[in-house]
Biopython code that builds the backbone (N, CA, C, O; Angstrom):
import numpy as np
from Bio.PDB.StructureBuilder import StructureBuilder

atoms = [
    (1, "MET", "N", (-29.237, -202.137, 51.786)),
    (1, "MET", "CA", (-28.057, -201.646, 52.471)),
    (1, "MET", "C", (-28.467, -200.979, 53.778)),
    (1, "MET", "O", (-29.428, -200.211, 53.820)),
    (2, "MET", "N", (-27.740, -201.277, 54.825)),
    (2, "MET", "CA", (-28.000, -200.710, 56.141)),
    (2, "MET", "C", (-27.360, -199.323, 56.216)),
    (2, "MET", "O", (-26.181, -199.151, 55.907)),
    (3, "ARG", "N", (-28.167, -198.330, 56.635)),
    (3, "ARG", "CA", (-27.655, -196.963, 56.813)),
    (3, "ARG", "C", (-27.372, -196.744, 58.290)),
    (3, "ARG", "O", (-28.275, -196.814, 59.123)),
    (4, "VAL", "N", (-26.100, -196.478, 58.608)),
    (4, "VAL", "CA", (-25.668, -196.302, 59.988)),
    (4, "VAL", "C", (-25.137, -194.888, 60.157)),
    (4, "VAL", "O", (-24.311, -194.421, 59.373)),
    (5, "LYS", "N", (-25.623, -194.216, 61.189)),
    (5, "LYS", "CA", (-25.101, -192.903, 61.541)),
    (5, "LYS", "C", (-24.492, -193.013, 62.926)),
    (5, "LYS", "O", (-25.122, -193.518, 63.855)),
    (6, "VAL", "N", (-23.259, -192.534, 63.058)),
    (6, "VAL", "CA", (-22.620, -192.464, 64.363)),
    (6, "VAL", "C", (-22.622, -190.996, 64.753)),
    (6, "VAL", "O", (-22.044, -190.153, 64.067)),
    (7, "LEU", "N", (-23.284, -190.707, 65.868)),
    (7, "LEU", "CA", (-23.464, -189.337, 66.320)),
    (7, "LEU", "C", (-22.457, -189.004, 67.414)),
    (7, "LEU", "O", (-22.401, -189.674, 68.445)),
    (8, "GLY", "N", (-21.668, -187.969, 67.180)),
    (8, "GLY", "CA", (-20.702, -187.539, 68.175)),
    (8, "GLY", "C", (-19.757, -186.514, 67.596)),
    (8, "GLY", "O", (-19.658, -186.350, 66.380)),
    (9, "ALA", "N", (-19.068, -185.830, 68.479)),
    (9, "ALA", "CA", (-18.220, -184.708, 68.072)),
    (9, "ALA", "C", (-16.847, -185.122, 67.546)),
    (9, "ALA", "O", (-16.002, -184.260, 67.302)),
    (10, "GLY", "N", (-16.611, -186.391, 67.370)),
    (10, "GLY", "CA", (-15.320, -186.827, 66.851)),
    (10, "GLY", "C", (-14.345, -187.265, 67.922)),
    (10, "GLY", "O", (-13.142, -187.345, 67.674)),
    (11, "CYS", "N", (-14.849, -187.548, 69.105)),
    (11, "CYS", "CA", (-14.001, -188.006, 70.211)),
    (11, "CYS", "C", (-13.485, -189.425, 69.930)),
    (11, "CYS", "O", (-13.893, -190.063, 68.960)),
    (12, "ALA", "N", (-12.596, -189.899, 70.781)),
    (12, "ALA", "CA", (-12.027, -191.231, 70.614)),
    (12, "ALA", "C", (-13.111, -192.308, 70.632)),
    (12, "ALA", "O", (-13.058, -193.248, 69.840)),
    (13, "ASN", "N", (-14.098, -192.180, 71.531)),
    (13, "ASN", "CA", (-15.172, -193.172, 71.590)),
    (13, "ASN", "C", (-15.986, -193.194, 70.300)),
    (13, "ASN", "O", (-16.420, -194.255, 69.853)),
    (14, "CYS", "N", (-16.190, -192.025, 69.708)),
    (14, "CYS", "CA", (-16.940, -191.950, 68.451)),
    (14, "CYS", "C", (-16.164, -192.647, 67.337)),
    (14, "CYS", "O", (-16.731, -193.410, 66.555)),
    (15, "LYS", "N", (-14.878, -192.381, 67.275)),
    (15, "LYS", "CA", (-14.028, -193.014, 66.255)),
    (15, "LYS", "C", (-13.972, -194.527, 66.459)),
    (15, "LYS", "O", (-14.011, -195.289, 65.493)),
    (16, "ASN", "N", (-13.880, -194.957, 67.711)),
    (16, "ASN", "CA", (-13.860, -196.388, 68.001)),
    (16, "ASN", "C", (-15.182, -197.050, 67.627)),
    (16, "ASN", "O", (-15.196, -198.195, 67.176)),
    (17, "THR", "N", (-16.284, -196.342, 67.808)),
    (17, "THR", "CA", (-17.596, -196.875, 67.439)),
    (17, "THR", "C", (-17.694, -197.062, 65.932)),
    (17, "THR", "O", (-18.174, -198.094, 65.464)),
    (18, "VAL", "N", (-17.242, -196.070, 65.169)),
    (18, "VAL", "CA", (-17.240, -196.191, 63.703)),
    (18, "VAL", "C", (-16.408, -197.394, 63.283)),
    (18, "VAL", "O", (-16.850, -198.199, 62.464)),
    (19, "ALA", "N", (-15.210, -197.523, 63.837)),
    (19, "ALA", "CA", (-14.320, -198.627, 63.478)),
    (19, "ALA", "C", (-14.940, -199.984, 63.828)),
    (19, "ALA", "O", (-14.836, -200.933, 63.051)),
    (20, "LEU", "N", (-15.582, -200.073, 64.991)),
    (20, "LEU", "CA", (-16.210, -201.320, 65.420)),
    (20, "LEU", "C", (-17.362, -201.699, 64.496)),
    (20, "LEU", "O", (-17.469, -202.852, 64.077)),
    (21, "VAL", "N", (-18.219, -200.742, 64.179)),
    (21, "VAL", "CA", (-19.366, -201.007, 63.294)),
    (21, "VAL", "C", (-18.865, -201.471, 61.924)),
    (21, "VAL", "O", (-19.391, -202.429, 61.358)),
    (22, "GLN", "N", (-17.856, -200.796, 61.400)),
    (22, "GLN", "CA", (-17.322, -201.175, 60.089)),
    (22, "GLN", "C", (-16.690, -202.561, 60.123)),
    (22, "GLN", "O", (-16.882, -203.349, 59.197)),
    (23, "ALA", "N", (-15.938, -202.867, 61.178)),
    (23, "ALA", "CA", (-15.284, -204.171, 61.288)),
    (23, "ALA", "C", (-16.300, -205.305, 61.386)),
    (23, "ALA", "O", (-16.158, -206.324, 60.711)),
    (24, "VAL", "N", (-17.312, -205.137, 62.213)),
    (24, "VAL", "CA", (-18.325, -206.185, 62.380)),
    (24, "VAL", "C", (-19.112, -206.372, 61.084)),
    (24, "VAL", "O", (-19.415, -207.504, 60.707)),
    (25, "ALA", "N", (-19.443, -205.294, 60.408)),
    (25, "ALA", "CA", (-20.170, -205.400, 59.137)),
    (25, "ALA", "C", (-19.350, -206.189, 58.122)),
    (25, "ALA", "O", (-19.885, -207.035, 57.406)),
    (26, "ARG", "N", (-18.042, -205.906, 58.063)),
    (26, "ARG", "CA", (-17.164, -206.651, 57.140)),
    (26, "ARG", "C", (-17.159, -208.128, 57.483)),
    (26, "ARG", "O", (-17.300, -208.981, 56.607)),
    (27, "GLU", "N", (-16.993, -208.426, 58.780)),
    (27, "GLU", "CA", (-16.938, -209.822, 59.230)),
    (27, "GLU", "C", (-18.229, -210.568, 58.919)),
    (27, "GLU", "O", (-18.198, -211.748, 58.569)),
    (28, "LYS", "N", (-19.357, -209.888, 59.045)),
    (28, "LYS", "CA", (-20.666, -210.523, 58.838)),
    (28, "LYS", "C", (-21.126, -210.454, 57.385)),
    (28, "LYS", "O", (-22.142, -211.053, 57.030)),
    (29, "GLY", "N", (-20.392, -209.730, 56.541)),
    (29, "GLY", "CA", (-20.772, -209.615, 55.142)),
    (29, "GLY", "C", (-22.007, -208.752, 54.922)),
    (29, "GLY", "O", (-22.776, -208.983, 53.989)),
    (30, "VAL", "N", (-22.193, -207.755, 55.788)),
    (30, "VAL", "CA", (-23.355, -206.869, 55.693)),
    (30, "VAL", "C", (-22.920, -205.566, 55.028)),
    (30, "VAL", "O", (-21.952, -204.937, 55.454)),
    (31, "ALA", "N", (-23.635, -205.168, 53.991)),
    (31, "ALA", "CA", (-23.344, -203.912, 53.309)),
    (31, "ALA", "C", (-23.902, -202.763, 54.132)),
    (31, "ALA", "O", (-25.092, -202.730, 54.444)),
    (32, "ILE", "N", (-23.033, -201.820, 54.480)),
    (32, "ILE", "CA", (-23.468, -200.668, 55.256)),
    (32, "ILE", "C", (-22.970, -199.380, 54.615)),
    (32, "ILE", "O", (-21.999, -199.362, 53.859)),
    (33, "GLU", "N", (-23.664, -198.323, 54.943)),
    (33, "GLU", "CA", (-23.247, -196.974, 54.582)),
    (33, "GLU", "C", (-23.135, -196.227, 55.904)),
    (33, "GLU", "O", (-24.125, -196.077, 56.619)),
    (34, "VAL", "N", (-21.916, -195.752, 56.238)),
    (34, "VAL", "CA", (-21.691, -195.088, 57.518)),
    (34, "VAL", "C", (-21.576, -193.587, 57.306)),
    (34, "VAL", "O", (-20.849, -193.114, 56.433)),
    (35, "GLU", "N", (-22.307, -192.862, 58.119)),
    (35, "GLU", "CA", (-22.236, -191.406, 58.111)),
    (35, "GLU", "C", (-21.887, -190.948, 59.521)),
    (35, "GLU", "O", (-22.495, -191.391, 60.495)),
    (36, "LYS", "N", (-20.902, -190.057, 59.623)),
    (36, "LYS", "CA", (-20.556, -189.479, 60.917)),
    (36, "LYS", "C", (-21.283, -188.151, 61.039)),
    (36, "LYS", "O", (-21.147, -187.275, 60.184)),
    (37, "VAL", "N", (-22.056, -188.009, 62.108)),
    (37, "VAL", "CA", (-22.814, -186.786, 62.358)),
    (37, "VAL", "C", (-22.153, -186.080, 63.535)),
    (37, "VAL", "O", (-22.162, -186.589, 64.656)),
    (38, "GLU", "N", (-21.573, -184.895, 63.275)),
    (38, "GLU", "CA", (-20.836, -184.191, 64.311)),
    (38, "GLU", "C", (-21.479, -182.873, 64.736)),
    (38, "GLU", "O", (-21.039, -182.265, 65.712)),
    (39, "ASP", "N", (-22.507, -182.423, 64.024)),
    (39, "ASP", "CA", (-23.165, -181.171, 64.373)),
    (39, "ASP", "C", (-24.063, -181.377, 65.590)),
    (39, "ASP", "O", (-24.935, -182.246, 65.591)),
    (40, "LEU", "N", (-23.840, -180.569, 66.624)),
    (40, "LEU", "CA", (-24.564, -180.740, 67.889)),
    (40, "LEU", "C", (-26.077, -180.647, 67.719)),
    (40, "LEU", "O", (-26.814, -181.400, 68.356)),
    (41, "ARG", "N", (-26.543, -179.749, 66.882)),
    (41, "ARG", "CA", (-28.000, -179.623, 66.669)),
    (41, "ARG", "C", (-28.580, -180.891, 66.046)),
    (41, "ARG", "O", (-29.671, -181.328, 66.411)),
    (42, "ASP", "N", (-27.845, -181.473, 65.108)),
    (42, "ASP", "CA", (-28.314, -182.717, 64.477)),
    (42, "ASP", "C", (-28.342, -183.866, 65.491)),
    (42, "ASP", "O", (-29.257, -184.688, 65.481)),
    (43, "ILE", "N", (-27.337, -183.913, 66.359)),
    (43, "ILE", "CA", (-27.263, -184.966, 67.378)),
    (43, "ILE", "C", (-28.433, -184.848, 68.351)),
    (43, "ILE", "O", (-29.107, -185.833, 68.650)),
    (44, "VAL", "N", (-28.664, -183.632, 68.841)),
    (44, "VAL", "CA", (-29.754, -183.396, 69.799)),
    (44, "VAL", "C", (-31.115, -183.669, 69.159)),
    (44, "VAL", "O", (-32.047, -184.091, 69.844)),
    (45, "ALA", "N", (-31.235, -183.432, 67.857)),
    (45, "ALA", "CA", (-32.499, -183.693, 67.151)),
    (45, "ALA", "C", (-32.897, -185.166, 67.245)),
    (45, "ALA", "O", (-34.081, -185.492, 67.155)),
    (46, "TYR", "N", (-31.927, -186.053, 67.423)),
    (46, "TYR", "CA", (-32.226, -187.481, 67.597)),
    (46, "TYR", "C", (-32.531, -187.820, 69.053)),
    (46, "TYR", "O", (-32.838, -188.970, 69.368)),
    (47, "GLY", "N", (-32.450, -186.829, 69.945)),
    (47, "GLY", "CA", (-32.697, -187.079, 71.357)),
    (47, "GLY", "C", (-31.488, -187.632, 72.081)),
    (47, "GLY", "O", (-31.606, -188.115, 73.207)),
    (48, "ILE", "N", (-30.333, -187.568, 71.454)),
    (48, "ILE", "CA", (-29.099, -188.088, 72.042)),
    (48, "ILE", "C", (-28.488, -187.010, 72.932)),
    (48, "ILE", "O", (-28.205, -185.902, 72.474)),
    (49, "MET", "N", (-28.288, -187.338, 74.194)),
    (49, "MET", "CA", (-27.673, -186.394, 75.121)),
    (49, "MET", "C", (-26.286, -186.870, 75.543)),
    (49, "MET", "O", (-25.513, -186.100, 76.113)),
    (50, "SER", "N", (-25.972, -188.119, 75.271)),
    (50, "SER", "CA", (-24.672, -188.691, 75.617)),
    (50, "SER", "C", (-24.145, -189.436, 74.403)),
    (50, "SER", "O", (-24.800, -190.341, 73.886)),
    (51, "THR", "N", (-22.953, -189.050, 73.949)),
    (51, "THR", "CA", (-22.401, -189.647, 72.741)),
    (51, "THR", "C", (-21.348, -190.693, 73.095)),
    (51, "THR", "O", (-20.845, -190.700, 74.219)),
    (52, "PRO", "N", (-21.009, -191.568, 72.164)),
    (52, "PRO", "CA", (-21.564, -191.651, 70.827)),
    (52, "PRO", "C", (-22.955, -192.263, 70.810)),
    (52, "PRO", "O", (-23.331, -193.061, 71.669)),
    (53, "GLY", "N", (-23.693, -191.855, 69.803)),
    (53, "GLY", "CA", (-24.994, -192.439, 69.547)),
    (53, "GLY", "C", (-24.936, -193.184, 68.225)),
    (53, "GLY", "O", (-24.129, -192.853, 67.357)),
    (54, "VAL", "N", (-25.778, -194.176, 68.070)),
    (54, "VAL", "CA", (-25.836, -194.927, 66.817)),
    (54, "VAL", "C", (-27.279, -194.965, 66.342)),
    (54, "VAL", "O", (-28.193, -195.296, 67.097)),
    (55, "VAL", "N", (-27.463, -194.620, 65.083)),
    (55, "VAL", "CA", (-28.773, -194.625, 64.442)),
    (55, "VAL", "C", (-28.679, -195.585, 63.265)),
    (55, "VAL", "O", (-27.792, -195.456, 62.421)),
    (56, "ILE", "N", (-29.588, -196.540, 63.213)),
    (56, "ILE", "CA", (-29.624, -197.488, 62.100)),
    (56, "ILE", "C", (-30.959, -197.337, 61.397)),
    (56, "ILE", "O", (-32.025, -197.477, 61.997)),
    (57, "ASN", "N", (-30.870, -197.046, 60.092)),
    (57, "ASN", "CA", (-32.072, -196.859, 59.282)),
    (57, "ASN", "C", (-33.069, -195.932, 59.981)),
    (57, "ASN", "O", (-34.262, -196.227, 60.058)),
    (58, "ASP", "N", (-32.564, -194.817, 60.483)),
    (58, "ASP", "CA", (-33.344, -193.745, 61.121)),
    (58, "ASP", "C", (-33.907, -194.084, 62.495)),
    (58, "ASP", "O", (-34.758, -193.351, 62.999)),
    (59, "ALA", "N", (-33.463, -195.167, 63.112)),
    (59, "ALA", "CA", (-33.895, -195.512, 64.465)),
    (59, "ALA", "C", (-32.696, -195.485, 65.407)),
    (59, "ALA", "O", (-31.669, -196.101, 65.123)),
    (60, "VAL", "N", (-32.822, -194.773, 66.528)),
    (60, "VAL", "CA", (-31.747, -194.725, 67.522)),
    (60, "VAL", "C", (-31.661, -196.097, 68.201)),
    (60, "VAL", "O", (-32.645, -196.589, 68.754)),
    (61, "VAL", "N", (-30.469, -196.707, 68.153)),
    (61, "VAL", "CA", (-30.297, -198.029, 68.760)),
    (61, "VAL", "C", (-29.311, -198.017, 69.916)),
    (61, "VAL", "O", (-29.201, -198.991, 70.660)),
    (62, "HIS", "N", (-28.577, -196.882, 70.064)),
    (62, "HIS", "CA", (-27.573, -196.836, 71.131)),
    (62, "HIS", "C", (-27.215, -195.393, 71.435)),
    (62, "HIS", "O", (-27.215, -194.537, 70.550)),
    (63, "ALA", "N", (-26.911, -195.135, 72.702)),
    (63, "ALA", "CA", (-26.408, -193.813, 73.106)),
    (63, "ALA", "C", (-25.520, -193.963, 74.328)),
    (63, "ALA", "O", (-25.834, -194.718, 75.248)),
    (64, "GLY", "N", (-24.412, -193.239, 74.330)),
    (64, "GLY", "CA", (-23.531, -193.187, 75.488)),
    (64, "GLY", "C", (-22.532, -194.315, 75.554)),
    (64, "GLY", "O", (-22.874, -195.431, 75.944)),
    (65, "GLY", "N", (-21.300, -194.035, 75.176)),
    (65, "GLY", "CA", (-20.233, -195.033, 75.245)),
    (65, "GLY", "C", (-20.178, -195.912, 74.015)),
    (65, "GLY", "O", (-21.112, -195.964, 73.214)),
    (66, "VAL", "N", (-19.063, -196.596, 73.887)),
    (66, "VAL", "CA", (-18.868, -197.507, 72.760)),
    (66, "VAL", "C", (-19.738, -198.740, 72.994)),
    (66, "VAL", "O", (-19.663, -199.354, 74.059)),
    (67, "PRO", "N", (-20.562, -199.108, 72.013)),
    (67, "PRO", "CA", (-21.394, -200.307, 72.199)),
    (67, "PRO", "C", (-20.527, -201.569, 72.240)),
    (67, "PRO", "O", (-19.419, -201.590, 71.704)),
    (68, "SER", "N", (-21.037, -202.598, 72.872)),
    (68, "SER", "CA", (-20.294, -203.859, 72.925)),
    (68, "SER", "C", (-20.287, -204.508, 71.546)),
    (68, "SER", "O", (-21.180, -204.274, 70.731)),
    (69, "ARG", "N", (-19.278, -205.317, 71.301)),
    (69, "ARG", "CA", (-19.200, -206.055, 70.034)),
    (69, "ARG", "C", (-20.447, -206.915, 69.858)),
    (69, "ARG", "O", (-20.971, -207.025, 68.749)),
    (70, "GLU", "N", (-20.926, -207.523, 70.938)),
    (70, "GLU", "CA", (-22.107, -208.386, 70.858)),
    (70, "GLU", "C", (-23.333, -207.591, 70.418)),
    (70, "GLU", "O", (-24.146, -208.079, 69.633)),
    (71, "LYS", "N", (-23.461, -206.375, 70.921)),
    (71, "LYS", "CA", (-24.592, -205.528, 70.548)),
    (71, "LYS", "C", (-24.531, -205.190, 69.052)),
    (71, "LYS", "O", (-25.539, -205.260, 68.350)),
    (72, "VAL", "N", (-23.344, -204.826, 68.581)),
    (72, "VAL", "CA", (-23.179, -204.490, 67.164)),
    (72, "VAL", "C", (-23.442, -205.716, 66.291)),
    (72, "VAL", "O", (-24.071, -205.606, 65.238)),
    (73, "GLU", "N", (-22.969, -206.871, 66.721)),
    (73, "GLU", "CA", (-23.229, -208.109, 65.971)),
    (73, "GLU", "C", (-24.728, -208.368, 65.874)),
    (73, "GLU", "O", (-25.211, -208.829, 64.840)),
    (74, "GLY", "N", (-25.463, -208.078, 66.935)),
    (74, "GLY", "CA", (-26.918, -208.252, 66.916)),
    (74, "GLY", "C", (-27.575, -207.351, 65.886)),
    (74, "GLY", "O", (-28.524, -207.764, 65.220)),
    (75, "TRP", "N", (-27.079, -206.113, 65.745)),
    (75, "TRP", "CA", (-27.621, -205.215, 64.727)),
    (75, "TRP", "C", (-27.385, -205.790, 63.343)),
    (75, "TRP", "O", (-28.262, -205.719, 62.482)),
    (76, "MET", "N", (-26.202, -206.362, 63.121)),
    (76, "MET", "CA", (-25.853, -206.886, 61.791)),
    (76, "MET", "C", (-26.659, -208.139, 61.463)),
    (76, "MET", "O", (-27.074, -208.334, 60.321)),
    (77, "VAL", "N", (-26.878, -208.985, 62.465)),
    (77, "VAL", "CA", (-27.685, -210.186, 62.249)),
    (77, "VAL", "C", (-29.115, -209.774, 61.905)),
    (77, "VAL", "O", (-29.735, -210.354, 61.013)),
    (78, "GLY", "N", (-29.633, -208.776, 62.611)),
    (78, "GLY", "CA", (-30.969, -208.291, 62.332)),
    (78, "GLY", "C", (-31.071, -207.741, 60.918)),
    (78, "GLY", "O", (-32.084, -207.930, 60.245)),
    (79, "ALA", "N", (-30.024, -207.060, 60.467)),
    (79, "ALA", "CA", (-30.030, -206.491, 59.111)),
    (79, "ALA", "C", (-29.947, -207.587, 58.060)),
    (79, "ALA", "O", (-30.574, -207.493, 57.005)),
    (80, "ALA", "N", (-29.183, -208.611, 58.346)),
    (80, "ALA", "CA", (-29.001, -209.699, 57.385)),
    (80, "ALA", "C", (-30.280, -210.509, 57.205)),
    (80, "ALA", "O", (-30.508, -211.088, 56.143)),
    (81, "THR", "N", (-31.118, -210.551, 58.247)),
    (81, "THR", "CA", (-32.334, -211.350, 58.166)),
    (81, "THR", "C", (-33.545, -210.547, 57.699)),
    (81, "THR", "O", (-34.601, -211.119, 57.427)),
    (82, "SER", "N", (-33.397, -209.225, 57.604)),
    (82, "SER", "CA", (-34.558, -208.424, 57.197)),
    (82, "SER", "C", (-34.537, -208.092, 55.731)),
    (82, "SER", "O", (-35.445, -207.425, 55.236)),
]
sb = StructureBuilder()
sb.init_structure("model")
sb.init_model(0)
sb.init_chain("A")
sb.init_seg("    ")
for serial, (resi, resn, name, xyz) in enumerate(atoms, 1):
    if name == "N":
        sb.init_residue(resn, " ", resi, " ")
    sb.init_atom(name, np.array(xyz, "f"), 0.0, 1.0, " ", f" {name:<3s}", serial, name[0])
structure = sb.get_structure()
């Protein structure tokens, strides 16, 4: 199962990122566990200075703005093949 953390204070972009990740995972048939991280100290601990940030299996893969659908699809394809 892919562990996804969306880092951000709960802004619209953060919510849209969660929704996008969940939608793409459903479409691709990838099992994910999504955690929303809203504590500023936890976010900064990942080195994220611009939110939303996305962490997959403890690796930062995105920071700043909603990721593109194509980028999220690439994460899911990578998870499905690993």
